[in-house]
C-alpha positions as CSV (number, residue, x, y, z in Angstrom):
1,M,0.0,0.0,0.0
2,I,2.9,2.4,0.7
3,K,5.3,3.5,-2.1
4,E,8.4,3.9,0.0
5,D,7.9,2.3,3.4
6,P,10.4,3.3,6.1
7,L,9.2,0.2,8.1
8,K,12.1,-1.9,6.7
9,R,14.8,0.2,8.4
10,V,16.2,-0.6,11.8
11,L,18.2,2.0,13.8
12,Y,21.0,0.5,15.9
13,I,22.5,2.7,18.7
14,D,25.6,1.9,20.8
15,L,25.6,4.0,24.0
16,T,29.1,2.9,25.0
17,K,30.8,4.0,21.8
18,K,28.3,6.8,21.0
19,K,27.7,5.4,17.6
20,F,24.6,4.6,15.5
21,W,23.9,2.9,12.1
22,I,20.9,2.0,10.0
23,E,20.3,-1.4,8.4
24,D,17.7,-2.4,5.8
25,R,15.9,-5.4,7.5
26,S,13.1,-5.8,5.0
27,E,12.9,-9.5,5.7
28,L,12.0,-8.9,9.3
29,F,8.9,-7.0,8.5
30,T,7.7,-9.4,5.8
31,K,8.3,-12.6,7.8
32,Y,7.3,-11.6,11.3
33,L,3.9,-10.4,12.4
34,G,3.6,-6.8,13.6
35,G,5.8,-4.9,15.9
36,T,5.7,-7.7,18.5
37,G,7.0,-10.3,16.0
38,V,9.8,-8.0,14.8
39,A,10.8,-7.0,18.4
40,I,11.0,-10.6,19.7
41,K,13.2,-11.6,16.7
42,L,15.5,-8.6,17.3
43,L,15.6,-9.5,21.0
44,H,16.6,-13.1,20.0
45,E,19.4,-11.7,17.8
46,N,20.7,-9.1,20.3
47,C,20.1,-10.4,23.8
48,P,22.7,-13.0,24.9
49,Y,21.5,-16.0,26.7
50,D,21.6,-15.7,30.6
51,I,22.5,-12.1,30.4
52,D,22.1,-10.0,33.5
53,P,19.2,-7.6,33.0
54,F,21.4,-4.7,34.1
55,S,24.3,-5.7,31.8
56,P,25.1,-3.1,29.0
57,D,24.5,-5.9,26.6
58,N,20.8,-6.2,27.5
59,P,19.1,-4.5,24.6
60,I,16.2,-2.1,24.6
61,I,14.1,-2.6,21.5
62,F,11.2,-0.5,20.2
63,A,9.2,-1.7,17.2
64,V,6.1,-0.8,15.4
65,G,3.8,-2.6,12.9
66,P,2.6,-2.1,9.4
67,L,-0.7,-0.5,10.5
68,N,0.9,2.2,12.7
69,G,0.5,5.6,11.2
70,L,-1.9,4.4,8.5
71,F,-5.1,3.4,10.3
72,P,-7.0,4.5,13.4
73,I,-6.4,2.9,16.8
74,A,-3.1,1.4,15.6
75,S,-1.1,3.6,17.9
76,K,1.0,1.3,20.1
77,T,4.8,0.8,20.3
78,V,6.1,-2.5,21.7
79,A,9.2,-2.5,23.9
80,M,11.2,-5.7,24.4
81,F,14.1,-6.3,26.8
82,K,15.1,-8.7,29.5
83,S,13.2,-7.8,32.7
84,P,15.1,-7.0,35.9
85,H,11.8,-7.7,37.7
86,T,11.4,-11.3,36.6
87,G,14.6,-12.2,35.0
88,N,12.6,-13.3,32.0
89,L,11.0,-11.7,28.9
90,G,10.2,-8.0,29.3
91,E,7.4,-6.9,27.0
92,S,5.5,-3.6,27.3
93,H,3.3,-1.6,25.1
94,A,2.6,2.2,25.1
95,G,0.6,4.5,23.0
96,G,0.7,8.3,22.9
97,R,2.7,9.6,19.8
98,S,5.5,7.0,20.1
99,A,4.6,4.7,17.2
100,I,3.8,7.5,14.8
101,A,7.0,9.3,15.8
102,I,9.1,6.3,15.1
103,R,7.6,5.7,11.7
104,M,7.7,9.4,10.8
105,A,11.4,9.4,11.8
106,G,11.9,6.6,9.2
107,Y,12.2,3.4,11.2
108,G,10.4,0.2,11.9
109,A,12.5,-0.6,14.9
110,I,15.2,0.8,17.2
111,V,17.8,-1.2,19.1
112,I,19.7,0.4,21.9
113,K,22.7,-1.3,23.6
114,G,25.7,-0.4,25.7
115,K,26.0,2.0,28.6
116,S,26.9,5.6,28.7
117,E,29.8,6.7,31.0
118,R,27.6,9.5,32.4
119,P,23.9,10.3,32.3
120,C,22.7,11.1,28.8
121,Y,19.7,11.1,26.6
122,I,19.3,10.2,23.0
123,A,17.7,12.6,20.5
124,I,16.6,10.9,17.2
125,H,15.6,13.4,14.6
126,S,14.9,11.5,11.4
127,D,18.4,10.3,10.1
128,K,20.3,12.2,12.7
129,V,21.1,10.8,16.2
130,Y,22.5,13.0,19.0
131,F,23.9,11.9,22.3
132,R,23.1,14.7,24.8
133,D,24.5,15.2,28.3
134,A,21.8,14.7,30.9
135,I,23.8,15.2,34.1
136,T,21.5,18.2,35.0
137,L,18.4,16.1,34.4
138,W,19.6,13.2,36.5
139,G,17.7,13.1,39.8
140,L,14.8,15.2,38.5
141,K,11.3,13.8,39.1
142,E,9.4,12.4,36.1
143,G,6.7,14.5,34.6
144,V,6.9,18.2,34.6
145,S,10.6,18.8,35.6
146,A,12.6,16.4,33.3
147,G,9.9,16.3,30.5
148,S,9.5,20.1,30.2
149,L,13.3,20.7,30.1
150,I,13.8,18.1,27.4
151,R,10.9,19.6,25.5
152,R,12.5,23.0,25.4
153,R,15.9,21.6,24.4
154,E,14.5,19.4,21.6
155,P,11.8,21.3,19.7
156,G,12.0,18.7,16.9
157,A,9.9,18.7,13.8
158,G,6.7,16.8,12.9
159,F,5.6,14.1,15.3
160,R,7.6,13.9,18.5
161,T,7.7,11.6,21.5
162,I,9.7,11.9,24.7
163,M,10.3,8.7,26.7
164,R,11.9,9.4,30.1
165,I,12.5,7.9,33.5
166,G,12.3,9.3,37.1
167,P,14.4,8.6,40.2
168,A,13.1,5.0,40.5
169,G,14.6,4.1,37.1
170,E,17.8,5.9,37.9
171,R,18.1,3.8,41.1
172,Q,17.2,0.7,39.1
173,I,14.1,-0.2,41.0
174,S,13.1,-3.4,39.3
175,Y,9.5,-2.2,38.6
176,A,10.4,1.3,37.4
177,C,8.5,2.4,34.3
178,V,9.2,4.7,31.3
179,T,6.8,7.6,30.9
180,L,5.9,9.2,27.5
181,E,3.6,12.1,26.6
182,T,3.2,12.6,30.4
183,Y,0.1,10.3,30.6
184,R,1.3,7.1,28.9
185,H,3.7,4.4,30.1
186,F,5.9,1.5,29.3
187,G,4.8,-0.1,32.6
188,R,5.4,-3.4,34.4
189,L,8.6,-5.4,34.2
190,G,11.1,-2.6,34.7
191,L,12.0,-1.0,31.4
192,G,12.7,2.2,33.5
193,A,15.3,0.3,35.5
194,V,17.0,-0.9,32.3
195,F,17.2,2.8,31.1
196,G,18.8,3.6,34.4
197,S,21.3,0.8,34.2
198,K,22.5,2.4,30.9
199,N,22.6,5.9,32.4
200,L,19.9,6.7,29.9
201,K,17.5,9.4,31.1
202,A,15.4,9.7,28.0
203,V,14.9,9.0,24.3
204,V,13.4,11.8,22.1
205,I,12.2,10.8,18.6
206,S,10.8,13.1,15.9
207,G,10.2,12.9,12.2
208,K,8.0,14.3,9.4
209,R,8.2,11.7,6.7
210,D,5.2,11.1,4.5
211,L,3.6,7.7,4.1
212,N,2.7,7.9,0.4
213,V,0.0,5.3,-0.3
214,T,-0.3,3.8,-3.7
215,N,-4.1,4.5,-4.1
216,F,-5.0,7.5,-2.0
217,K,-8.7,7.4,-3.0
218,E,-9.1,3.8,-1.9
219,Y,-7.1,4.4,1.3
220,K,-9.1,7.5,2.2
221,Q,-12.4,5.6,1.8
222,L,-11.2,2.7,3.9
223,Y,-9.8,5.0,6.6
224,G,-13.2,6.9,6.8
225,D,-15.1,3.6,7.0
226,L,-13.0,2.4,9.9
227,L,-13.3,5.8,11.6
228,L,-17.1,5.7,11.3
229,Q,-17.4,2.2,12.7
230,L,-15.2,3.0,15.7
231,A,-17.2,6.2,16.4
232,E,-20.5,4.3,16.4
233,S,-19.2,1.3,18.4
234,E,-20.9,0.9,21.8
235,K,-17.6,-0.6,23.2
236,M,-15.7,2.5,22.1
237,K,-18.4,4.7,23.6
238,K,-17.8,3.0,26.9
239,Y,-14.0,3.7,26.7
240,H,-14.6,7.3,25.7
241,E,-17.1,8.1,28.4
242,L,-15.8,6.3,31.5
243,G,-12.8,4.3,30.3
244,T,-11.7,1.1,32.0
245,P,-12.9,2.5,35.4
246,A,-16.4,1.5,34.1
247,N,-15.3,-2.0,35.2
248,V,-15.2,-1.1,38.9
249,L,-18.9,-1.4,39.8
250,P,-19.5,-4.6,37.8
251,L,-16.5,-6.2,39.6
252,V,-17.7,-5.0,42.9
253,F,-21.1,-6.6,42.2
254,S,-19.5,-9.9,41.2
255,K,-17.0,-9.7,44.1
256,G,-14.2,-9.8,41.6
257,I,-12.3,-6.6,42.5
258,P,-9.1,-7.2,44.5
259,I,-9.4,-6.0,48.1
260,K,-6.7,-5.8,50.9
261,N,-4.2,-8.1,49.2
262,L,-7.1,-10.5,48.4
263,L,-7.7,-11.2,52.1
264,T,-11.4,-10.5,51.6
265,N,-13.9,-9.8,48.8
266,E,-16.0,-7.2,50.7
267,I,-15.4,-3.7,51.9
268,A,-17.7,-0.8,52.4
269,D,-18.0,2.3,50.2
270,L,-16.4,0.9,47.1
271,K,-18.9,3.0,45.1
272,N,-16.8,6.0,46.1
273,I,-14.0,4.8,43.8
274,S,-16.2,3.8,40.8
275,G,-15.6,5.1,37.3
276,E,-18.8,7.1,37.6
277,T,-17.6,8.8,40.8
278,F,-14.2,9.6,39.3
279,A,-15.9,11.1,36.3
280,E,-18.4,13.2,38.3
281,K,-15.9,14.5,40.9
282,H,-12.5,14.7,39.1
283,L,-12.6,14.3,35.3
284,G,-10.9,17.4,33.8
285,R,-10.3,16.3,30.2
286,R,-9.9,13.4,27.8
287,V,-7.0,13.0,25.5
288,A,-6.2,10.5,22.8
289,C,-3.3,8.7,21.3
290,S,-2.3,9.6,17.7
291,H,-4.7,8.3,15.1
292,C,-7.2,7.2,17.7
293,P,-10.7,8.7,17.8
294,V,-11.7,7.1,21.1
295,A,-9.9,9.4,23.5
296,C,-10.0,6.8,26.3
297,I,-7.3,8.6,28.4
298,H,-9.1,10.2,31.3
299,L,-7.4,12.9,33.2
300,A,-8.5,13.8,36.7
301,T,-7.8,17.2,38.3
302,L,-6.3,17.3,41.7
303,R,-6.4,20.7,43.5
304,K,-3.3,21.2,45.6
305,P,-2.6,24.2,47.9
306,Y,0.8,26.0,47.8
307,E,2.5,25.6,51.2
308,D,3.7,29.2,51.3
309,E,0.7,31.0,49.7
310,P,-2.6,30.8,51.6
311,Y,-5.8,30.3,49.5
312,F,-3.7,29.8,46.3
313,Y,-3.9,26.4,44.5
314,R,-2.4,24.6,41.6
315,T,-4.2,22.0,39.5
316,V,-2.5,18.7,38.7
317,Y,-3.7,16.5,35.9
318,L,-3.4,12.7,36.5
319,S,-4.4,9.9,34.3
320,Y,-6.4,7.1,36.0
321,D,-7.5,3.6,34.9
322,Y,-9.3,0.7,36.5
323,E,-5.9,-1.0,37.2
324,L,-4.7,2.0,39.1
325,I,-8.0,2.3,41.0
326,Y,-7.8,-1.2,42.3
327,A,-4.0,-1.4,42.8
328,L,-3.7,2.0,44.7
329,G,-7.3,1.8,46.0
330,S,-9.2,-1.3,46.9
331,M,-6.1,-3.4,47.1
332,L,-4.9,-1.2,49.9
333,G,-8.3,-0.8,51.5
334,I,-8.6,2.8,50.3
335,T,-12.1,4.0,49.3
336,S,-11.4,7.7,48.8
337,S,-11.0,8.8,45.1
338,E,-9.0,11.8,46.2
339,S,-6.6,9.6,48.2
340,I,-6.1,7.4,45.2
341,L,-5.2,10.4,43.1
342,K,-2.6,11.6,45.7
343,L,-1.0,8.2,45.6
344,I,-1.0,8.2,41.8
345,E,0.7,11.5,41.8
346,V,3.6,10.3,44.0
347,V,4.0,7.1,41.9
348,E,4.1,9.2,38.7
349,E,6.7,11.6,40.1
350,I,9.0,8.9,41.2
351,G,8.5,6.9,38.0
352,L,7.3,3.6,39.3
353,D,4.8,1.1,37.7
354,A,1.6,1.9,39.5
355,I,0.1,-1.6,39.5
356,S,3.3,-3.2,40.9
357,T,3.6,-0.5,43.5
358,G,0.1,-1.1,44.8
359,V,0.5,-4.9,44.9
360,I,3.8,-4.5,46.8
361,L,2.3,-2.0,49.3
362,A,-0.5,-4.5,49.9
363,W,1.9,-7.4,50.5
364,I,3.9,-5.2,52.9
365,T,0.7,-4.4,54.9
366,E,-0.3,-8.0,55.2
367,A,3.2,-9.1,56.1
368,F,3.4,-6.4,58.7
369,E,0.1,-7.5,60.2
370,K,1.3,-11.1,60.4
371,G,4.6,-10.1,62.0
372,L,6.8,-11.2,59.0
373,I,8.2,-7.7,58.9
374,N,8.3,-4.9,61.5
375,E,9.0,-1.2,61.9
376,K,12.7,-1.8,61.5
377,H,12.1,-3.0,57.9
378,T,9.7,0.0,57.2
379,E,12.0,2.6,58.8
380,G,9.4,3.4,61.5
381,L,6.4,3.6,59.2
382,I,3.3,1.5,60.0
383,P,1.4,0.4,56.9
384,Q,-2.4,0.2,57.6
385,W,-5.3,-0.7,55.4
386,G,-6.9,2.6,54.2
387,N,-4.1,4.9,55.5
388,A,-3.2,6.7,52.3
389,E,-0.8,9.1,54.0
390,A,1.3,6.2,55.4
391,Y,1.4,4.6,51.9
392,I,2.5,8.0,50.4
393,E,5.3,8.1,52.9
């Protein structure tokens, strides 16, 4: 369908030698299915058997598929690596602008290996790759601080994505995530920790290539038909209006929502953390990934007072999903939507995977109750079901 498809090109980056090169790997994209198929093949080629996840030789691989950039909803990038959290396959998917940016930059996949001597970030602008010093960014919290500074330094052209880590990734916490476009993540399994082990603070990708289709009239008709079907779909309507938090009440009804580290299946006031409650009390805006008409990303507003300025507040936008509501809510015995948002904010700033964080906090609480751990292990903190402030600390 595409006259000159950049999908066949793979960008290789060596952080140790500060070198990069591009290879034509057409056979990968014709033989293997989608970004996942290509990424797993590249992982097989580049990841030595029994490698330590924090070794410079553990590759970070980003790959996209043939539908990315061409059709609606196809907006995910797949990341492959060896997971420091499990010691096994690390696979994570993220939306935002990442997939489109990679393809507009002219690549079907990117392979990053090696380790920088000092903190750095990679700026990929089409066929040019720059290794930027990031010593002044190291230690900054994820989100506003690091993201906004990189944004000012790298204006880019066309589609742009900024993938970055927070302090958790720098400290190689095994379930640290990578954040992109502020509200999307390569979560679970510790890609952020692999970034940190390479002294890699961020990856910026931008490009403005055209994907010239062979029959524009036919393509336009097909794109329009798909867009219309998605817009009229009841399932897509659900994801647009409430998103995955729509699952909370049905799971409460069926006693399927995780509560207090699965010690019980009942707790009062769970309606206070339903998708409907979040939408009524906190929903500030909806945003969408590139080429997606659904806009399923729901952003809550959290009003926070300035400590040194009475009666003056700032508004923080936080994305929330069903998984975050149970992991940082019901799993911890928390039934306050505002408390969940405060926990989400801290997790986002540090750069941790929110689901893993909630599960770990829940395990700690049960272990504390059963005497398996004590205040010596928690540095004086006492984890208690429903005590959001203790969990924040």
